[in-house]
C-alpha positions as CSV (number, residue, x, y, z in Angstrom):
1,M,-32.2,23.2,50.2
2,S,-35.0,21.6,48.0
3,E,-33.8,18.8,45.7
4,P,-35.4,17.9,42.4
5,N,-37.1,14.6,41.9
6,G,-38.3,14.9,45.5
7,G,-35.0,13.8,46.7
8,T,-32.7,11.0,45.4
9,F,-32.1,9.7,41.8
10,D,-31.2,6.1,41.2
11,V,-28.3,7.5,39.0
12,V,-26.7,10.9,38.7
13,I,-24.2,11.2,35.8
14,L,-21.7,14.0,35.6
15,G,-20.8,14.6,31.8
16,G,-22.9,14.2,28.7
17,G,-20.4,12.9,26.2
18,S,-20.4,9.3,24.7
19,G,-20.0,7.6,28.1
20,G,-22.5,9.8,30.0
21,Y,-25.4,9.9,27.5
22,A,-25.0,6.2,26.8
23,A,-25.3,5.5,30.5
24,A,-28.3,7.8,30.9
25,L,-30.2,6.2,27.9
26,R,-29.6,2.7,29.1
27,A,-30.5,3.5,32.7
28,A,-33.6,5.2,31.6
29,Q,-34.5,2.2,29.5
30,L,-34.0,0.0,32.6
31,D,-36.6,2.2,34.5
32,L,-34.0,3.9,36.8
33,S,-34.5,7.6,37.6
34,V,-31.7,9.6,36.0
35,A,-30.1,13.1,36.2
36,L,-27.7,13.9,33.4
37,I,-25.4,17.0,34.1
38,E,-23.5,18.6,31.2
39,K,-21.7,22.0,31.2
40,A,-21.5,22.4,27.4
41,E,-23.3,20.4,24.6
42,L,-24.8,17.0,24.8
43,G,-22.6,14.7,22.8
44,G,-19.2,15.9,24.3
45,T,-15.9,16.0,22.5
46,C,-16.6,13.2,20.0
47,L,-19.6,14.8,18.5
48,H,-18.6,18.5,18.6
49,R,-14.8,18.7,18.6
50,G,-13.5,15.1,17.9
51,C,-14.4,12.1,15.9
52,I,-17.4,13.4,13.8
53,P,-15.9,16.8,12.6
54,T,-12.4,15.2,11.9
55,K,-14.0,12.4,9.8
56,A,-16.0,14.9,7.9
57,L,-12.9,16.7,7.1
58,L,-11.2,13.5,6.1
59,H,-14.1,12.7,3.8
60,A,-13.7,16.2,2.1
61,A,-10.0,15.5,1.9
62,E,-10.7,12.1,0.1
63,I,-13.0,14.0,-2.4
64,A,-10.2,16.4,-3.1
65,D,-7.7,13.6,-3.9
66,Q,-10.2,11.7,-6.0
67,T,-10.8,14.9,-8.0
68,R,-7.0,15.5,-8.3
69,E,-6.5,11.9,-9.4
70,S,-9.6,11.3,-11.4
71,E,-8.0,11.0,-14.7
72,Q,-6.4,7.6,-13.8
73,F,-10.0,6.4,-13.7
74,G,-10.9,8.0,-17.1
75,V,-12.8,10.9,-15.6
76,K,-11.6,14.4,-16.6
77,A,-12.0,16.8,-13.7
78,D,-10.1,19.7,-12.3
79,L,-9.6,20.6,-8.7
80,V,-10.0,24.4,-8.6
81,G,-9.4,24.7,-4.9
82,I,-10.6,24.1,-1.4
83,D,-13.4,26.4,-0.2
84,M,-13.0,26.2,3.7
85,A,-16.3,28.0,4.3
86,G,-18.0,25.2,2.2
87,V,-16.0,22.5,4.0
88,N,-17.0,23.9,7.3
89,S,-20.6,24.3,6.4
90,Y,-20.7,20.5,5.3
91,K,-19.0,19.5,8.6
92,D,-21.2,21.6,10.8
93,G,-24.3,20.3,9.0
94,V,-23.3,16.7,10.0
95,I,-22.7,17.8,13.6
96,S,-25.9,19.7,13.7
97,R,-28.1,16.8,12.4
98,L,-26.5,14.4,14.9
99,Y,-26.8,16.8,17.8
100,K,-30.5,17.5,17.1
101,G,-31.1,13.7,16.9
102,L,-29.3,13.1,20.3
103,Q,-31.1,16.0,22.0
104,G,-34.5,14.5,20.8
105,L,-33.4,11.0,22.0
106,V,-32.6,12.3,25.5
107,G,-35.6,14.6,25.5
108,S,-38.1,11.7,24.7
109,T,-37.1,9.9,27.9
110,K,-37.7,10.6,31.6
111,I,-34.0,11.8,32.0
112,T,-33.6,15.0,34.0
113,F,-31.2,17.0,31.8
114,V,-29.3,19.6,33.8
115,A,-27.3,22.3,31.9
116,G,-24.4,23.5,34.0
117,A,-21.1,22.7,35.6
118,G,-21.3,20.1,38.2
119,R,-19.0,19.3,41.0
120,L,-18.9,16.2,43.3
121,V,-19.6,17.6,46.8
122,A,-20.4,14.3,48.6
123,P,-19.9,10.6,47.7
124,N,-23.5,10.5,46.6
125,A,-24.1,14.2,45.4
126,I,-23.3,16.6,42.6
127,E,-23.9,20.2,42.9
128,V,-24.8,22.5,39.9
129,D,-25.1,26.2,40.5
130,G,-26.0,25.7,44.2
131,Q,-28.5,23.0,43.4
132,R,-27.7,19.6,44.8
133,Y,-28.5,16.3,42.9
134,T,-28.3,13.3,45.2
135,G,-27.8,9.8,43.6
136,R,-27.9,6.3,44.9
137,N,-25.3,5.8,42.3
138,I,-22.9,8.4,40.7
139,I,-21.3,8.0,37.4
140,L,-18.3,10.2,36.6
141,A,-17.9,10.9,32.7
142,T,-16.2,14.2,32.5
143,G,-14.1,13.4,29.3
144,S,-10.8,14.9,28.3
145,Y,-9.0,17.9,27.0
146,S,-6.2,18.5,24.4
147,R,-3.0,18.3,26.2
148,S,0.1,20.5,25.5
149,L,3.7,20.2,26.7
150,P,5.4,22.1,29.6
151,G,6.2,25.6,28.3
152,L,4.3,25.2,25.2
153,E,1.6,27.7,25.1
154,V,-1.3,27.1,22.7
155,D,-2.6,30.5,21.6
156,G,-5.3,29.4,19.2
157,E,-3.7,31.3,16.3
158,R,-0.3,30.1,15.4
159,V,0.1,27.4,17.9
160,I,-3.2,25.5,17.8
161,A,-4.9,22.4,19.3
162,S,-7.3,20.1,17.3
163,E,-10.3,22.1,18.3
164,H,-8.9,25.1,16.7
165,A,-7.7,23.2,13.7
166,L,-11.4,22.1,13.2
167,R,-12.5,25.8,13.0
168,L,-9.9,27.1,10.7
169,D,-11.4,29.5,8.0
170,R,-8.5,29.0,5.6
171,V,-6.1,26.5,4.2
172,P,-2.6,27.2,5.7
173,S,0.3,27.2,3.3
174,S,2.4,25.0,5.5
175,A,2.0,23.3,9.0
176,I,3.9,21.4,11.6
177,V,2.0,18.7,13.4
178,L,3.5,17.9,16.8
179,G,2.7,14.3,17.6
180,G,2.4,11.3,15.2
181,G,-0.4,9.5,17.0
182,V,-3.9,9.2,15.7
183,I,-4.9,13.0,15.9
184,G,-1.6,14.1,14.5
185,V,-1.6,11.7,11.4
186,E,-5.3,12.3,10.7
187,F,-4.8,16.2,10.5
188,A,-1.6,15.8,8.6
189,S,-3.6,13.6,6.0
190,V,-6.3,16.1,5.6
191,W,-4.0,19.0,5.2
192,K,-1.9,17.3,2.6
193,S,-4.9,16.5,0.6
194,F,-5.9,20.2,0.9
195,G,-2.5,21.3,-0.6
196,V,-0.6,22.1,2.7
197,D,3.1,21.5,3.0
198,V,3.0,19.3,6.2
199,T,5.8,18.1,8.5
200,I,5.0,15.6,11.4
201,I,7.4,15.6,14.6
202,E,7.2,12.6,16.8
203,A,9.5,12.0,19.8
204,L,8.9,8.1,19.6
205,P,10.7,6.0,17.0
206,R,7.7,5.6,14.7
207,L,4.3,7.1,13.6
208,V,1.1,5.6,15.3
209,A,3.5,3.9,17.9
210,A,0.5,2.1,19.6
211,E,-0.2,0.1,16.4
212,D,1.7,-3.0,15.3
213,E,5.1,-2.1,13.9
214,E,4.3,-3.4,10.3
215,S,1.2,-1.1,10.2
216,S,3.4,1.8,11.2
217,K,6.0,1.0,8.5
218,A,3.3,0.8,5.9
219,L,1.8,4.1,7.0
220,E,5.2,5.8,6.8
221,R,5.9,4.4,3.3
222,A,2.5,5.8,2.2
223,F,3.1,9.1,3.7
224,R,6.5,9.4,2.0
225,K,4.8,8.6,-1.3
226,R,2.2,11.3,-0.6
227,G,4.8,13.9,0.2
228,I,4.0,14.2,4.0
229,K,7.3,14.8,5.8
230,F,7.9,13.4,9.3
231,K,10.7,13.3,11.7
232,T,10.5,10.4,14.2
233,G,12.7,10.0,17.3
234,K,12.9,13.7,17.5
235,P,11.6,15.3,20.8
236,F,10.3,18.8,20.6
237,E,12.5,21.5,22.2
238,K,10.9,24.9,21.6
239,V,8.7,27.0,19.4
240,E,9.3,30.7,18.5
241,R,6.9,33.1,16.6
242,T,8.2,34.5,13.3
243,D,6.9,37.1,11.0
244,A,5.4,34.5,8.7
245,G,4.3,31.9,11.6
246,V,6.4,29.7,13.8
247,Q,9.8,28.2,14.0
248,V,10.0,24.8,15.8
249,T,13.3,23.5,17.2
250,I,13.7,19.7,17.7
251,A,16.3,17.5,19.3
252,G,19.7,18.1,17.7
253,G,19.0,21.8,17.2
254,E,17.3,21.4,13.9
255,T,14.7,24.0,13.0
256,I,11.5,23.9,10.9
257,E,9.5,26.8,9.9
258,A,5.7,26.8,9.0
259,E,2.6,29.0,9.1
260,L,1.0,26.9,11.9
261,L,2.0,24.4,14.7
262,L,-0.8,21.9,15.6
263,V,-0.1,20.4,19.1
264,A,-1.4,16.8,19.0
265,V,0.4,15.2,21.9
266,G,-2.7,13.4,23.2
267,R,-5.6,14.1,25.5
268,G,-5.6,14.5,29.2
269,P,-8.4,13.6,31.7
270,T,-10.9,16.4,32.7
271,T,-10.8,15.8,36.5
272,A,-9.2,18.9,38.0
273,N,-11.2,21.0,40.4
274,L,-14.2,18.8,40.2
275,G,-14.1,17.5,43.8
276,Y,-12.9,14.0,43.0
277,E,-9.7,14.2,45.2
278,E,-11.6,16.0,48.0
279,Q,-14.1,13.2,48.2
280,G,-11.2,10.7,48.4
281,I,-11.5,9.1,44.9
282,R,-8.3,7.3,44.2
283,M,-6.5,9.0,41.2
284,D,-3.4,8.6,39.1
285,R,-1.9,11.6,37.1
286,G,-5.4,13.0,36.9
287,F,-7.1,9.7,35.9
288,V,-9.8,8.1,38.0
289,L,-8.8,4.5,39.0
290,T,-11.4,1.8,38.8
291,D,-11.6,-1.9,39.0
292,E,-12.6,-4.0,36.0
293,R,-16.4,-3.3,36.8
294,L,-15.6,0.4,36.5
295,R,-16.2,1.0,40.2
296,T,-14.0,3.5,42.0
297,N,-12.9,3.1,45.6
298,L,-16.0,4.9,46.8
299,P,-19.3,2.9,47.2
300,N,-21.7,3.2,44.3
301,V,-19.4,5.7,42.4
302,Y,-18.3,4.6,38.9
303,A,-16.2,6.2,36.2
304,V,-16.4,5.7,32.4
305,G,-14.7,7.0,29.3
306,D,-11.6,9.1,28.9
307,I,-11.1,9.7,32.6
308,V,-10.4,6.0,33.1
309,P,-6.9,4.8,32.0
310,G,-6.9,3.1,28.7
311,L,-8.0,3.8,25.2
312,Q,-9.5,7.2,24.7
313,L,-12.2,6.3,22.2
314,A,-15.8,7.3,22.1
315,H,-17.1,3.8,21.4
316,R,-15.2,2.5,24.5
317,G,-16.9,5.2,26.7
318,F,-20.3,4.5,25.0
319,Q,-19.9,0.7,25.8
320,Q,-18.7,1.5,29.4
321,G,-21.8,3.7,29.9
322,I,-24.1,0.9,28.9
323,F,-22.1,-1.5,31.1
324,V,-22.4,0.7,34.2
325,A,-26.1,1.3,33.7
326,E,-26.6,-2.5,33.5
327,E,-24.4,-3.1,36.5
328,I,-26.4,-0.6,38.6
329,A,-29.6,-2.3,37.5
330,G,-28.3,-5.7,38.6
331,L,-27.9,-7.4,35.2
332,N,-24.4,-8.4,36.0
333,P,-23.0,-7.5,32.3
334,A,-19.8,-9.3,31.1
335,V,-16.5,-7.4,31.8
336,I,-15.2,-5.5,28.7
337,D,-12.1,-6.8,27.3
338,E,-10.0,-3.7,26.5
339,N,-8.0,-5.5,23.8
340,G,-11.4,-6.4,22.1
341,I,-12.0,-2.6,21.4
342,P,-11.6,-1.9,17.7
343,R,-9.1,0.9,16.9
344,V,-9.3,2.8,13.6
345,T,-7.0,5.8,12.3
346,Y,-8.9,7.4,9.4
347,C,-5.9,8.9,7.6
348,D,-5.1,7.9,3.9
349,P,-4.5,5.0,4.0
350,E,-6.6,3.9,6.9
351,L,-5.2,1.8,9.8
352,A,-7.6,-0.6,11.7
353,S,-6.8,-3.1,14.3
354,V,-8.1,-5.2,17.2
355,G,-6.6,-7.3,19.7
356,L,-2.9,-7.8,20.2
357,T,0.1,-6.6,18.2
358,E,2.7,-9.2,17.2
359,A,5.1,-7.9,19.8
360,K,2.5,-8.0,22.6
361,A,1.4,-11.4,21.7
362,K,5.0,-12.7,21.8
363,E,5.3,-11.1,25.1
364,Q,2.2,-12.7,26.4
365,Y,2.4,-16.2,24.8
366,G,6.1,-16.5,24.1
367,A,7.8,-15.9,20.5
368,D,7.8,-19.5,19.5
369,K,4.0,-19.9,20.1
370,V,3.0,-16.9,17.9
371,K,2.2,-17.2,14.2
372,T,1.6,-14.4,11.8
373,Y,0.3,-14.2,8.2
374,N,0.2,-11.1,5.9
375,Y,-2.2,-11.0,3.0
376,N,-1.3,-8.3,0.6
377,L,-4.3,-6.3,-0.8
378,G,-2.7,-6.5,-4.2
379,G,-4.4,-9.9,-4.5
380,N,-7.9,-8.5,-3.7
381,G,-10.1,-7.4,-6.5
382,K,-11.9,-4.6,-4.9
383,S,-8.7,-3.0,-3.6
384,Q,-7.3,-3.0,-7.2
385,I,-10.4,-1.3,-8.3
386,L,-10.0,1.3,-5.6
387,K,-6.2,1.5,-6.4
388,T,-5.4,1.0,-2.8
389,Q,-2.4,-0.7,-1.3
390,G,-1.9,-2.5,2.0
391,F,-2.5,-5.6,3.9
392,V,-4.4,-7.8,6.4
393,K,-2.2,-9.2,9.0
394,L,-3.3,-11.9,11.4
395,V,-1.7,-12.8,14.7
396,R,-2.6,-16.1,16.2
397,V,-1.4,-18.4,19.0
398,E,-0.1,-21.7,17.6
399,D,-3.1,-24.3,17.5
400,G,-5.1,-21.5,19.0
401,P,-7.4,-18.6,18.1
402,V,-6.6,-15.3,16.2
403,V,-5.4,-12.9,18.9
404,G,-4.8,-9.8,16.6
405,V,-6.0,-8.4,13.3
406,H,-4.2,-5.5,11.8
407,M,-5.1,-3.8,8.5
408,V,-3.8,-1.0,6.3
409,G,-5.5,0.3,3.2
410,A,-8.4,2.4,2.0
411,R,-11.7,1.7,3.8
412,V,-10.2,-1.0,6.1
413,G,-12.0,0.8,8.9
414,E,-15.2,-0.7,7.6
415,L,-13.7,-4.3,7.9
416,I,-13.1,-3.8,11.6
417,G,-16.5,-5.0,12.5
418,E,-15.9,-8.5,11.3
419,A,-12.3,-8.5,12.7
420,Q,-13.5,-7.5,16.2
421,L,-16.0,-10.5,16.2
422,I,-13.2,-12.7,15.1
423,Y,-11.1,-11.6,18.0
424,N,-13.9,-11.3,20.6
425,W,-15.4,-14.8,19.7
426,E,-11.9,-16.3,19.9
427,A,-12.2,-17.8,16.4
428,Y,-9.8,-20.2,15.0
429,P,-8.5,-19.5,11.4
430,A,-10.3,-22.6,10.1
431,E,-13.7,-21.4,11.5
432,V,-13.4,-18.0,9.7
433,A,-12.0,-19.8,6.5
434,Q,-15.3,-21.7,6.0
435,L,-17.3,-18.5,6.0
436,I,-18.1,-17.1,2.6
437,H,-17.1,-13.4,1.9
438,A,-18.8,-11.5,-1.0
439,H,-16.9,-11.0,-4.2
440,P,-15.5,-8.6,-5.1
441,S,-15.2,-7.0,-1.6
442,Q,-12.4,-6.0,0.6
443,S,-13.8,-8.4,3.3
444,E,-12.5,-11.2,1.1
445,A,-9.0,-10.2,2.0
446,L,-10.0,-11.2,5.6
447,G,-11.3,-14.5,4.4
448,E,-8.2,-15.3,2.3
449,A,-5.9,-14.3,5.1
450,H,-7.7,-16.9,7.4
451,L,-7.7,-19.5,4.5
452,A,-4.0,-19.1,4.4
453,L,-3.5,-19.3,8.2
454,A,-5.7,-22.4,8.3
455,G,-3.2,-24.1,5.7
456,K,-5.3,-23.4,2.5
457,P,-3.7,-20.5,0.8
458,L,-5.3,-19.8,-2.5
459,H,-3.0,-16.9,-3.4
460,A,0.6,-16.9,-2.7
461,H,0.8,-13.4,-1.3
462,A,2.7,-13.5,1.9
C-alpha cells in the first residue's frame, strides 16, 4: 500500500478539535511533518457544537434582558419577542467566520489535512478509508460526546442533548434541564432570558458542584431571583412522553412536566471502536490514561483534550496540544498545572475561578492554615454601573501565596486572565496589592480583595 508523504510523518494526529489543531499548528511551526485527520469539521465540538455557539446564545440572551430591563437605565425600549431564525443566523455567522479563519490557518501551512474517520491500526499508524498514515509520533485527540443516563433515550425532539438545543428553531414554552453543571446552567440561563419556564434537576446537593460552595450558593440565590426553578439532591428516575411534551419523575416520586427535556449530564470520551484498546492503550471508563507529560503507555503515543481525565475545556485541550508538539520537538515544556487552568461558566451571573476551592485548600494544607477573604462587588463602582451583584473570593495559605480565586457577577469571566496569573505565578497578596488597577473597572475588585488580604482593607466589605 503506498503511503502519503513518501512514508512516515513526524506526527500523525487523530482529531481536529482544539487539542488536535493546536498540536498540528505548533508542530508545523517547529518544522515537523504533520498529518491531521478529522472525520467532521475542523474545530471540533468547541467551535461547532459547544463553547462558541452557546456563548453566542448567551450574548443574545443578555441583549434580551438588557432590552427588558432598559427602563432602569433611563432607556425606553420594548422587547417584542425572540426571533430564533435571527438568533441562529447571528450564531451561525460567528461560527462560519471562525471556521473559515481556522481552515485558512491550517491551509497556509504544510499540514497534510485528511478528511475522514481514522482508526489506530498499529502503535505508529492510523488508517483512514484504507489509507495508512504512519507517524514517528501519534497524538490521539478524538474529543467527547454528550452523555445520557442508562435507559434515557435522547430522541432529538422532546428529549434533547446540547447539540439539538443549539439548533432549535423555536423558543419552547417550558423546559426541564437534567444536570446543574456548566452546560445545564448555561442553557437554563439562556432559556429564562428568552422567556422559557425552566426547571433544573440535579442529583448532587448543589448547582455547579465543582465550584467553590459560596459560588454555588450565590448562583442559586441569583437563579431564584430570576425565577429559574431548580431541585438539587434529586436524582432522575424516568421520563415519559405526554401529549404536550415530557413528564419527568425524580427521587421521591415527584413529577415535573414541560415541552422539552435537555439532558446535560456531562460529556463522555470519544474512544470506542477506534482501535485504542486493541493496540493495548491503558484506559479507564473510556478515558485514555497518560502521565503528566501526556504520554500513554505506548512509546511515542500521546493523548490530549477531553479523552484525558480532567477538566473538559477547549483551552485545556489547546494548551495540551501545544505542549505535546513542543515535547515531540524536544523543547521540554513545563508540565501543565491542572489547577491553574481557568474555569468560566457564562450564565447570568457569570462564575469564574482558578486554583483550589476553600474546601480543597483546607484538605491540602490543613483548615488552620487557610485564610479566605470575600470582597463584595457592592463596593465596586463599575459593578454598580452594571447593576451586578457578586463577589471576589480569595483563598490563600497562611503567610503564603493565593491558591484560589473565585468570582461571581456580570463579566467576571473577563477578570480570570489576571486571576490565573496570580495563581500560576504564586503571587502573595501584598504583591498584587501594589499593582494599580484602572478606575472604574471591575478589575479593581481583584485589587481591593488583595489589599484587604494583605492587611490594608480600604473598604469594610467582607
